[in-house]
N, C-alpha and C positions, 0 to 999 in steps of 0.2 A: 145316240148322239147327245151332247150335253146342252140342254135348253139354259139361258141367262134367266136367271131368278128373278121373279119380283122384289123391288125393294119396297121397305115400308115408308109411310109417309115422312117419316123424321128422317131417314135414311136422303131420300129425294130433297128434303129440306136443307140439310147440312150440305148438300152436294151443290147445292144453288144459292146458298146464302151469300157466298162471295159478291155475287152479282148486284148485292143492295149496294157494296162500296163501289163497284167499277162505275154503276150508274149514277150515282151522288158525285163522280168526277165527271163524267159526259155530261150529266144535267147542267151542273155549273159552269162548264165548257160552253154548250149550247146556249145557254140562255144569257150569258154575261161577258162573252168574247166580244161579241158584235160590240156592245156597251164598252167594253174596254179600248177596242179600236177606236170609234168615235172620239171618244174622251181625250184620246191620245192624237188625234188630228185626222182620222180617216174621214174621208167624204163616202156618201152613200153609195155611189155608183163604183168606190174602191174596196168596199167590204168583199164581194164574193171572191176576188184575186187574194185577199188576205185570207180567207177561209179556206183557198185550196190546199193549205197546208194537211189540214185533217185528214181529208179524203186521201190526198197522195201517199202519205205517211201508211194509212191502213193498206193501201194497194201493196205498198211494197213489206209492209212487215206480216201482214197476216198469212200468206201464203209462206214464207220462210219459216215463221214460228210452227204453222202447222205441219210443215215438211220435218222440221226438227224434232217436233214432239213426238209424232210418229215413231220417230227412230231413237226416242229416249226411253231408258229404263234405269233408275238408281233406287236410292233409299226412299226418296221423296214420290216416286212413281213415275208416271208417264206426262201426265198434263200439269202436275201440282207443281213441279219447279220453276215454271213459267208462269203461274199464277202469283208464286211470292216475290220473284226478281219483279215483276213488271209492277207489283203493287207497291214494292219499296221505291222505285224510280218514277213513279207516277202521284207518290205520296209529295216526293220532294218537288216536284215540278207545280204542284197546287199550290206549295207554299210560296213560289218562286213566282208564278205569274202574275198574280195581283200586284206585285211589287215593280212590274216594269216599267221603267224610267222613260222610253221611247217606242214610238210605232215599230220600228224594226226590230226592235227588243221583244216585244208582243208578239210578232208576228214568228219570230224565230222560237221562242217558248212555246205556242202553239205544236210547231213540228215535235218539239221534245214530248211535250205533256201527252199528244195525240200517240205517238209511238210507244209511249210506256203503257199507258192505258191499253192500247191493241195487243201488246205482249202479253197482258193477263187475261183480257177479253177473249181473244181467238181460240185459246184450248177449252174454255167453258162449253163452247157450242159442240166441240167434239168429244167433250167430258159426257156428256149426255146421252149421244151415240154411243160412246163405250160402256155405260153403266146400266144403261135401261134396255128393257126388251122392247121391241117395236109396238107391242101394245100400251107401253106406258109413255113412250116418247113426247106424245102430243101433251099427257098431263106435265112431264119433266119440262119440256120447253115452254109451257104454260107457267109452270113454279118459277122458273128463269124471269118470265115477262113480268110476274107477281112482284117479285123483287126490285126488278127495274121500275116498276112503277112507283113501288113504296120509296125507292131512294132517290128517285127523280122527283116526286113530290116534296121530300125534305128538301132537297139540295136547291132544286129550283125556288122555293118560297123563303130561302135562308136570307138574303139579303132583305126582303119584306120583314121577315120576323126580326131580324137585327135592330131596323128602324122602327117597325110599329110595338112591338114586344120589350125591346131592350133600350130603345130609345139611343140608339147608334146612327151618326148621322148618314146620310145617305145622300150628301152632296160633299162637294171638295170643290177648292181651285181648279182653275183650268189647267188641264194636263195631269191632273193628280186622280186616282184611283179612290172612290169614297172608301171610308172605314166598313162600312156594311158588307159591302163586297169582300174586302179584304180580309175579314173575319171570317164570312160563309167560307172562303177558299181554304181557309186553315182548318175549319171545323171538318168540312170535305175530304180533305188530305187525309186526316186521322180516321175516318170513318173508313174511306177507302183501303187503308191497311189492315185495320182490326178486323173489318167484313172479310177480308179475303184470307188472313190468316187463320180464321174459326174455319173455313172449308178446308183448308190444307190441312189442318190438323185433327180435323173430325169425319174425315172420309178415307177411304182406301181406294185402290185401283187393281182391276184385274192386271194379270200380267199378260204380254203378248202372247203365251203359247194357250192361257185360259181364252183369250179373244178369238185366237184361231178356231180352236175347239167350238166356241158359240157358233163362229162364222159357218161351219161345216153343218150346224142343224136349221140354218137359214134357207128359204127359196133360193135357189141356184140363180135366178134372175135378179136376186136384190143384193148379190156380191159377187157379181159379174166385174170384172176386170180387163179392159180392153189393152191387152200389151203389144199389139201388133204394130208394128214401128210405120211411122208415114213417110212416105218417099221424101227424100232430101230434097228432091227438085221441087215437090210441091211448096217445102217450106221456103226453098230460096225463090220461088217463082211468086208465090204470096208475099214474102218479106221485101221483095224489090218494088212490087206494086203498092205495097201499102206506104213504103219507103219514100216511092217516088211522089204518092200524091199526099202525104205530109210534108215533104220538102217543096211543093208546088204550092199549098196551101200557104206554108211560112213565106215564101217569096209573094205571093199575093197579098199578105196581109201587111208586109213590111212594104212594098209600094204602092197600095192603095191608101196606107194610112189608117186601116182599120182598128179597132180596140185590141188593145195590149191583151185583154183575157182570151182572145181567139188564139194567142199563141198556146195556151196550155193545150186546147183540142187538136190543134195542128202538130204541135209536138208529141203529144201522146199517140197519135197515128205514126208520124214518123219512128218512133222507138218501138214501138210493137213490130212493123217491118223489121227495123235492125235487129230486134230479137230473134225474128224468125231466120234472118240469113246466118246469124251466129249458131242457131240452132243446125240449120244446115250444115254448117261448117263442121260443127262437134259430130254430128253423126256421120259424114264422111271419113272421118278420122277415128271412128269406133270409141270416143269420148263420151259416152252417154251415162257413164255412172257418175254423177255428180247432179248437186240440187237443181241447179238452174235447169237442165237439159229434161230432167225428170218432171219438174213442175210444169213446164212448156209441154211434154208431151202429154200431161194428164189435163192441160187445157183443151187440146186438141183431140182429147180422146173423152171426155165429159160423158156420163150417161144421157140417155134423150131426155129422162125427166127435170135433170139438172138445166140442160140448155133450154127447156120449156120454162122453168122457174124463174131463168136469167133474165127474160123478158118482162116477168111479173115484178121482178126485183128492181128492173132499171124505173119503171114510171112510178112504184112505190117509194122509192128513196131519194128521186129527182125532186118529188112533192114535199117529203119531209125536209130535204136541205133547203128549198127554196123558204119553207117555214121557218126553221131555225135563224137562216142569215137574215131573212126580212122581218120577223115577228115583231122585233123591238122597234125598229124604225116604222113598220105600219103603222102598230098600237099609238106609238108616241106622236107621228104625226097626224093620223087621220082619226084617231078617237081622243087624243088628249090635244091637238092642236099645237104641237109644240117641236120645235127641230135645233133651239139651242141646248147642248148638251150640258151647259153650266145651271140652267134653269131648274126651280123646283117642279115645274109641270112636267117637263121632260123626264127627270129622274123617279115623279112618282109613276108615268107611264110605262118606264122601263121597270120598275118594281111590279107594277100589276102586270106586266106580260111575264115577269118571273112568276106569279102567281097563276097564271094562265096556262103556262108551262107546267107548273106543278099538277093544276087540276087536270092537263088531259092524261098526265102519268097517273094520278090518282083513280082514273074513269080507266086506265089501261089495266091497273092492278085489279079493278074490281071484275073487268073484262074477262081478265086472265082467269077468274075462278069460273066463269061459265063457259068458256071457249072449249074445254075440252068435252063437255056434257053437249054443247049444239054441234060441235065436229062429228062426235060420235052419231047423232042422229041425223045431219045433214052431209056428212063428209067434209074433208078439211077444203076443198077447193069452193063449195058453194057458200061456206061459213067465211072463207075469205073475201070472195065476192062481195056479199053483204056488208061485211066491215067496212071494207075499202071504201064502198061506195056512202056510207055514213060518213067517212071521213072527208071525203071528197067534198059533200054536200055543206059539211061545216066549214072547210076553208073558205068556200065560196061565199058563204053566209056573212063572213066578215065585213064585206063591201055593203051589206044590206042593213046590218045591225049597228047603229051609231052610238049607243051607250057601250060604254067599254064595261059596265060590270055585267050585262046580258051577255058577253062573250062567250061564259062560262057555258052557254047552253050549246053553242057548236064544238066547244071542247069535248063533249061527250063523244060526239062521232070522231073526233079526232084521237080519242083516247081509245075507242073499239077499234079503231085503224092501226094503231100503233101496238097495239096489242097482238092483232093478229099478224103483223108483218114481223115481229118477233118471235112468233110461236108457230104459225102453221107451215110457212115455207119449210122450216126445217125441219117440222114432222115428217112432210113428205119427202125431201131431200135425204135424211138420215137414213130413212127405211129403203133407199137404193143404192147404199154406197158399201163398200167392203169396209170392214173394221181397219184392217192395216193400213188404208188411206183414208179414214175418217178427218183426220187433221189438216191433210193438203189440200182435199176437195174443199172443206169447210172454208180455209184458204184461199181458194181459187173462187168458191161462190161470194165472197168479199168483194172479187172484182166487179161485181154487178151490183152491189152496194156503192162502191167508189166511183165506177166510170161515169152513173148519171150524176153523180155530184162534181165529178170533175167538167161535165158537159155544162150541168149548173152553173158553176163559177166561172164558165167561159162565157155563156148567152146572156144569163139574166139579167145582167148589168146593162148589157146592150139593147135588149129586149125593151126594159124598163125606160132607158132613156131615148130611144128611137120612135116608141109607139105609146108611152104613156108617162109620159113628161116626168121622168124620174119617180112616179108615186111609188111606194112601197107594197101598198095594198095589193096593187094588182100581180105582185110577186106571190101573194097568196093564193089569188084566183087561179094563177097559172098552176100553182100545187095542186088547187083542190080539181082542175081538170084533169091532170096528172094522173090523181088517185081513180078516177072514175075510169080511165083506160087501163090503169093495173088492173083493176077489178074484173074488167070484160074479158081481158086476155089470160085470166086464170081459168076460164073455162077451156083453154087451150091444152092445158096440163092434162095428160093421161089420166084417165079413171084408176088405172093400174097402179099409180102411186099412191092410193091410199093405203094407209096402215092397217096391218092385218088386225083383225078382232082379236 
């Protein structure tokens, strides 16, 4: 049986380098989109609903791209064609986004930009699973995390650098995006394309036949693929129940005058039910050889470890989304005492939040160097618990630290949590997936990144208004508590999921 060879440091470096550019795009989005929305007239409690575009596009795009890339093989390979196409589209979107003339235009551009970034990003996760043996995957995902951290540090700090080093204005007339933000997006777009192109042309991929031979040498439980059909009646009955609950929820929201953000949650429940009804219809007619049916089949036949990690992911990403959407408004209002988006104090606070976002990514890059060694000693599960606890404590401490410059201290913990979120769950997951479905399962795993963000977009604005007088700082506290919960449920993941030595 043919064992997958161990790759050299520089081979792993080249295959992960594209994430430097991808994360520059994501970091510019995460640190500045709320600022763009507020500049164009969005209120604080409207920000979550505007942000819903980002996770929703991931929910749609990632499983489709994963499914397609599993079935692709051409001169560029299996995953690399998607790296390149996504990079071109994302770079163009990064050039357009800061020139949005209206709020609705910016919200639409967020859909386009996030979809394009996801086209590039999704196959990168599967790429590590394709190319590396089990014992190297923790290091491979940690290398991706290192580049994510470095890219995010540079991109998050770019507006601050433009203002403080290059003397480019960080203020603008009402309704206009400052030049410092615009130029930062232009630099990020160019870097995105260059970094991904490096990976595309400096790496090779194993053919489907080679991957099948490697799978034959893996433990049977790590490549098990449940091909049994779920009864059509179970899809139908479950679908009708989900659809009924979703429609009843929608009716209640409409008749009670509840927050419009809740329509996202209710609509998602109804659509999930409708999808199951469609799957039952297709199965009854024997129409099971299509991407929609196969993705839904795989969703309901996930490996046990993947289901356990889904819970961990839910609370982890709920927390990170809370920080991303409320970081700017929390720091500007709670630590800089500013709510006027045209004021110097607000823009100084927004720039400093960019530095804070850059700092947690810097700490994540440093943590990524240590994570493989710690995981080899303590195991991935215990390491993940420790790192998430550090992040939870860090976010909660924002309420107790009033000096904005001391906020760099809790960002150390957030950085460790972020590095862990981006590496250890994937190391645990990839060791329990068959190679021929690595892409689609990585795409489905993204559901449990997206769903918590949609839930957060649905309820965070409501929670802050009803219980916390619209004070964004409490969004960060809620995120910190969610990280602590994520760490605790990591212990429920089977020990057998740990990577082979």
